[in-house]
C-alpha positions in Angstrom: -87.0 -43.7 129.3 -84.9 -42.2 126.5 -81.7 -43.5 128.1 -82.8 -47.1 127.3 -82.5 -46.5 123.6 -79.3 -44.5 124.0 -77.7 -47.4 126.0 -78.4 -49.8 123.1 -76.5 -47.4 120.8 -73.6 -46.6 123.1 -72.9 -50.2 123.9 -73.9 -51.8 120.7 -70.3 -53.1 120.2 -69.7 -54.0 123.8 -69.5 -57.7 123.1 -66.7 -57.1 120.6 -65.0 -54.6 122.9 -64.9 -57.1 125.8 -63.7 -59.8 123.4 -60.8 -57.5 122.4 -61.8 -57.0 118.8 -60.9 -53.9 116.8 -59.2 -52.1 119.7 -56.7 -49.3 119.5 -53.3 -50.3 121.1 -52.7 -48.4 124.3 -49.4 -46.5 124.6 -46.8 -48.4 126.6 -46.3 -45.5 128.9 -49.7 -46.2 130.4 -48.4 -49.5 131.7 -45.1 -48.2 133.1 -44.4 -49.7 136.5 -43.3 -46.3 137.6 -47.1 -45.4 137.8 -47.5 -47.8 140.7 -45.1 -45.8 142.9 -46.7 -42.5 141.9 -50.2 -43.7 142.8 -49.1 -45.2 146.2 -47.1 -42.1 147.1 -50.1 -39.8 146.3 -52.5 -41.8 148.3 -50.2 -42.3 151.2 -49.7 -38.5 151.3 -53.4 -37.6 151.4 -54.2 -40.2 154.1 -51.0 -39.9 156.3 -52.6 -37.5 158.7 -56.0 -39.2 159.1 -56.1 -41.4 162.2 -58.0 -44.6 161.8 -58.4 -44.2 158.0 -56.7 -47.0 156.0 -56.6 -47.8 152.3 -57.9 -51.3 151.7 -55.5 -53.6 149.8 -53.0 -50.8 149.1 -49.3 -51.2 149.5 -47.3 -48.5 151.4 -45.0 -46.5 149.1 -41.5 -47.7 149.1 -38.4 -45.5 149.3 -37.9 -46.1 145.6 -41.5 -45.1 144.8 -41.1 -41.9 146.8 -37.9 -41.1 144.8 -39.9 -41.6 141.6 -42.6 -39.4 142.9 -40.1 -36.6 143.7 -38.4 -37.0 140.4 -41.5 -36.1 138.4 -41.9 -33.0 136.4 -42.0 -30.2 138.9 -45.1 -28.8 137.3 -47.0 -32.0 138.0 -50.2 -31.3 140.0 -53.9 -32.0 140.2 -57.0 -30.0 139.2 -60.6 -30.1 140.4 -63.3 -29.4 137.9 -66.7 -28.5 139.4 -69.6 -30.5 137.9 -73.3 -29.6 137.5 -76.0 -32.2 138.2 -78.7 -31.9 135.6 -81.9 -33.0 137.4 -85.2 -34.0 135.9 -87.8 -34.4 138.7 -86.2 -36.6 141.3 -83.7 -38.1 138.9 -80.0 -37.0 138.7 -79.8 -37.3 135.0 -76.2 -36.5 134.1 -73.2 -34.5 135.3 -71.2 -32.0 133.3 -68.4 -29.4 133.8 -66.3 -26.8 132.0 -63.4 -27.6 129.7 -61.2 -24.9 128.1 -60.5 -24.9 124.4 -57.8 -22.8 122.7 -54.4 -21.4 123.5 -54.8 -17.7 124.2 -57.8 -17.2 126.3 -59.4 -20.6 126.5 -63.1 -20.7 125.7 -64.9 -22.6 128.5 -67.6 -25.0 127.3 -69.7 -27.5 129.3 -69.1 -31.2 128.5 -70.5 -34.4 130.0 -68.0 -36.4 132.1 -68.1 -39.9 130.7 -66.0 -42.9 131.8 -68.0 -45.1 129.4 -66.4 -43.7 126.2 -63.0 -42.3 125.2 -63.4 -39.4 122.8 -63.6 -35.7 123.3 -65.9 -33.7 121.0 -67.3 -30.2 120.7 -69.4 -28.4 118.0 -67.4 -26.3 115.6 -69.3 -24.5 112.8 -72.3 -26.7 113.5 -75.5 -25.5 111.7 -77.9 -27.5 113.7 -76.4 -27.1 117.1 -78.5 -25.1 119.6 -75.8 -24.9 122.4 -72.6 -22.8 122.6 -69.9 -23.8 120.1 -66.2 -23.5 119.9 -65.0 -20.4 118.1 -62.0 -22.2 116.6 -60.9 -19.2 114.5 -59.9 -17.4 117.8 -57.2 -20.0 118.4 -53.9 -19.8 116.5 -53.2 -23.4 117.3 -56.4 -25.0 116.1 -55.9 -27.5 113.3 -58.6 -29.5 111.5 -57.1 -32.7 110.1 -60.0 -33.2 107.7 -60.3 -36.8 108.8 -63.9 -37.9 109.4 -65.1 -38.2 113.0 -68.4 -40.0 113.7 -69.4 -41.6 117.0 -72.5 -42.8 118.8 -72.9 -42.1 122.5 -75.4 -42.9 125.2 -77.2 -39.7 124.4 -77.1 -39.6 120.6 -74.7 -39.4 117.7 -72.4 -36.7 116.4 -70.3 -36.3 113.2 -67.7 -34.0 111.8 -63.9 -34.0 111.5 -60.9 -34.8 113.7 -59.1 -31.7 115.0 -56.5 -30.8 117.6 -55.8 -27.8 119.8 -54.8 -26.8 123.3 -57.3 -28.2 125.8 -57.4 -27.4 129.5 -59.1 -28.2 132.7 -58.2 -25.8 135.5 -54.5 -25.3 135.4 -53.9 -28.6 133.5 -53.2 -28.2 129.8 -52.4 -30.4 126.8 -51.2 -29.0 123.5 -52.3 -30.7 120.4 -55.1 -32.7 122.1 -57.2 -34.5 119.5 -61.0 -34.1 119.5 -64.0 -34.3 117.3 -64.9 -30.9 115.7 -68.5 -31.9 115.1 -70.7 -30.2 112.5 -73.8 -32.4 113.2 -75.4 -33.5 116.4 -78.6 -35.6 116.9 -81.5 -33.8 118.5 -80.8 -35.7 121.8 -77.8 -33.4 122.4 -79.7 -30.2 121.6 -82.1 -31.1 124.4 -79.1 -31.1 126.9 -77.7 -28.0 128.6 -74.2 -28.9 127.4 -72.0 -28.4 124.3 -70.1 -31.7 124.2 -68.6 -34.6 125.9 -65.2 -35.7 127.3 -64.5 -39.5 127.3 -62.4 -40.8 130.2 -62.4 -44.5 129.3 -59.3 -46.2 127.9 -58.3 -44.9 124.5 -58.4 -48.5 123.3 -62.0 -47.7 122.4 -61.4 -44.2 121.0 -62.9 -43.5 117.6 -60.2 -40.9 117.1 -57.5 -43.6 117.7 -55.7 -41.0 119.9 -55.0 -40.9 123.7 -57.6 -39.3 125.9 -57.0 -35.9 127.6 -56.2 -37.7 130.9 -53.9 -40.2 129.3 -51.9 -37.4 127.8 -51.7 -35.7 131.3 -50.2 -39.0 132.6 -47.8 -39.5 129.8 -46.6 -35.9 129.9 -46.1 -36.0 133.7 -48.6 -33.2 134.2 -50.5 -34.8 137.1 -49.1 -35.9 140.4 -50.8 -39.3 140.3 -52.1 -41.5 137.4 -55.7 -41.5 138.6 -58.8 -39.2 138.7 -61.6 -39.2 141.3 -65.3 -38.5 140.9 -67.8 -37.3 143.5 -71.4 -37.1 142.4 -74.1 -35.2 144.4 -77.6 -36.5 145.1 -80.4 -34.0 144.3 -78.1 -31.0 144.3 -77.3 -29.0 141.1 -73.9 -27.9 142.5 -71.2 -29.7 144.5 -70.2 -32.6 142.3 -66.6 -32.6 141.1 -63.9 -34.5 139.2 -60.3 -34.3 140.5 -57.6 -35.1 137.9 -54.5 -36.5 139.5 -55.8 -36.3 143.0 -58.1 -37.6 145.7 -60.3 -35.4 147.9 -60.6 -36.9 151.3 -63.5 -34.6 152.2 -65.7 -36.6 149.8 -65.2 -40.0 151.6 -66.4 -41.2 155.0 -64.6 -44.6 154.9 -61.8 -46.6 153.5 -61.0 -46.9 149.8 -61.4 -50.5 148.4 -59.7 -51.4 145.1 -61.3 -53.5 142.4 -59.0 -54.7 139.5 -59.9 -53.7 136.0 -60.4 -56.8 133.9 -60.6 -55.1 130.5 -58.8 -51.9 129.6 -61.6 -50.6 127.4 -64.4 -49.3 129.6 -63.5 -49.1 133.3 -64.5 -52.8 133.5 -64.6 -54.8 136.7 -65.8 -58.3 137.6 -69.4 -58.4 138.7 -69.8 -61.5 140.9 -73.5 -61.1 141.6 -75.8 -59.3 144.0 -77.1 -59.7 147.5 -80.8 -58.9 147.8 -82.6 -59.1 151.1 -79.8 -61.3 152.3 -80.1 -63.7 149.4 -77.4 -64.3 146.8 -78.0 -63.7 143.1 -75.2 -65.3 141.2 -73.4 -63.4 138.3 -70.3 -63.7 136.3 -70.3 -60.5 134.3 -68.0 -57.7 133.0 -69.4 -54.5 134.5 -68.6 -51.1 133.0 -68.4 -48.3 135.7 -70.0 -45.5 133.7 -70.4 -41.9 135.0 -72.2 -41.1 131.7 -75.1 -43.4 132.4 -77.9 -42.6 134.8 -79.2 -46.1 135.9 -78.0 -49.6 136.3 -78.4 -52.1 133.4 -78.2 -55.9 133.4 -79.7 -58.7 131.4 -83.4 -59.4 131.7 -82.5 -62.7 133.4 -80.3 -61.1 136.0 -82.8 -58.3 136.7 -85.6 -60.9 137.1 -83.5 -62.8 139.6 -82.8 -59.6 141.6 -86.4 -58.5 141.8 -87.6 -62.1 142.6 -86.0 -61.6 146.0 -87.9 -58.4 146.7 -91.3 -59.2 148.2 -94.1 -57.8 146.0 -91.8 -56.8 143.1 -92.7 -57.6 139.5 -92.9 -56.0 136.0 -93.8 -52.3 136.0 -97.4 -51.8 135.0 -97.0 -48.4 133.3 -93.5 -49.0 131.7 -92.2 -51.3 129.1 -90.9 -54.8 130.0 -87.4 -53.6 130.8 -88.6 -52.0 134.1 -89.7 -53.5 137.4 -91.6 -52.1 140.3 -91.7 -52.9 144.0 -93.9 -51.8 147.0 -93.2 -48.1 147.8 -93.5 -48.8 151.5 -90.7 -51.4 151.4 -87.0 -50.8 151.9 -85.1 -53.7 150.4 -81.4 -54.1 150.9 -79.4 -54.5 147.7 -75.6 -54.7 147.2 -73.3 -55.7 144.4 -70.3 -58.0 144.5 -67.6 -56.3 142.5 -64.2 -58.0 142.4 -65.1 -60.0 145.5 -66.1 -57.0 147.5 -69.6 -56.0 148.7 -70.9 -52.5 147.8 -74.4 -51.3 148.9 -76.9 -49.5 146.8 -78.9 -46.6 148.4 -82.7 -46.9 148.3 -82.7 -43.1 147.7 -81.2 -43.8 144.3 -82.8 -47.2 143.5 -86.3 -45.8 144.0 -87.2 -43.8 140.9 -90.7 -42.9 142.0 -94.2 -44.1 141.7 -95.3 -46.4 138.9 -98.1 -44.0 137.9 -100.3 -41.5 139.8 -101.6 -43.0 143.0 -99.8 -46.3 142.6 -98.5 -48.1 145.7 -95.6 -49.5 143.6 -92.4 -47.7 142.7 -90.0 -48.1 139.8 -86.7 -49.8 140.6 -83.4 -48.4 139.1 -82.0 -51.7 138.0 -83.2 -52.2 134.4 -83.3 -55.4 132.5 -82.3 -55.5 128.8 -82.3 -58.1 126.1 -80.4 -61.2 127.3 -78.4 -61.4 124.1 -77.4 -57.8 124.0 -76.4 -57.8 127.7 -74.9 -61.3 127.7 -72.1 -61.4 130.2 -72.2 -57.6 130.7 -73.6 -55.0 133.1 -73.5 -51.2 133.2 -73.1 -49.5 136.6 -74.1 -45.9 136.4 -74.6 -42.8 138.6 -77.4 -44.5 140.6 -74.6 -46.6 142.2 -71.8 -44.0 142.1 -73.7 -41.4 144.2 -73.1 -43.7 147.2 -69.4 -44.3 146.3 -66.6 -41.8 145.8 -64.8 -43.5 142.9 -61.2 -43.4 141.8 -60.0 -44.5 138.3 -56.4 -45.5 138.4 -54.1 -46.5 135.6 -51.5 -48.0 138.0 -51.3 -51.5 139.4 -52.5 -53.0 136.1 -55.5 -50.5 136.3 -58.1 -50.5 139.0 -61.2 -48.7 140.3 -61.4 -47.7 143.9 -64.6 -47.1 145.9 -64.9 -45.3 149.2 -68.2 -44.6 150.9 -69.4 -41.2 149.8 -70.0 -38.3 152.1 -73.6 -38.5 150.7 -74.1 -41.5 152.9 -73.5 -39.3 156.0 -76.0 -36.7 155.0 
């Protein structure tokens, strides 16, 4: 699978990142205690009229928090961006949505939504780009800094210069948002139905060295809450969405459980292990919650331990050694322990299909990678997130929330 190679490129510096090497210093405003009150007030507001629905491990907003909330910029709000699910066969490959570029009449271009990186880029004057490009000369506020911009993502690499302009999603707008104006993209991107990518990880890992679009929304008081929420469909081209500064209760069918972020780089949480067919698989890993990755990646050792508890499972016959198969007629139960909480994995997403025509074995969506490369690390992608409506919150020291997705009730 092409993603396997791409993951090695995207996370080639993961060990250094987790170790805190060569990181960009995050703006102090992103650690402002005021954000706690804003988050609590927003979540209390959306759940106040729902009988029987409680937020796990959340603290009711205090009078002081509510005062902070009311004192915000009156223009603060939220915006929902519809996402498209690019499907290949029975695989939900990636999710992308429109972002506006320019100050007069924003040009809408499709970008991948990626919590596993922190840069925004779009092609500008790109000779080898097959997809729509930004017509920067139509914007009076576009500025090319001339500084080089080069970055490798899960789907390939791009290069160009660093620029800034007015960027918008829905009614939310940032002036002088930095982004990569790329003049070269690898062939991987030309195979995609998208023009670029918006990184929503922490700007500590940004190649640009600049705050992300969402971080600027927080720091300029343009969103009602310092979090964004992601709903991913299963097998449906339309219906997915990202909500900036808000939480859509219609996408959850249960309580929201918070997991602390342990590294403000990727949205990194503690991976304590897995429970497979009722048996514990121990783990002590940093796990990146990544909307820009399709499957779930762990070390070969961890993957082998997981599949060892599934009767009849073993190395996939028609794939390379990174993949495992299991009997198609089985229905194993698998869950992950994240920050001390148990989160189930749907077999609809774990089962990637037959291991060859006529095979009685199916490919599993947990992939094993080189033990050295994945030492102490895991990548939790869309395969998991389709079962969990996820919230990425800068408050309370940074945390990720998971609520059972409405997909589970369909």
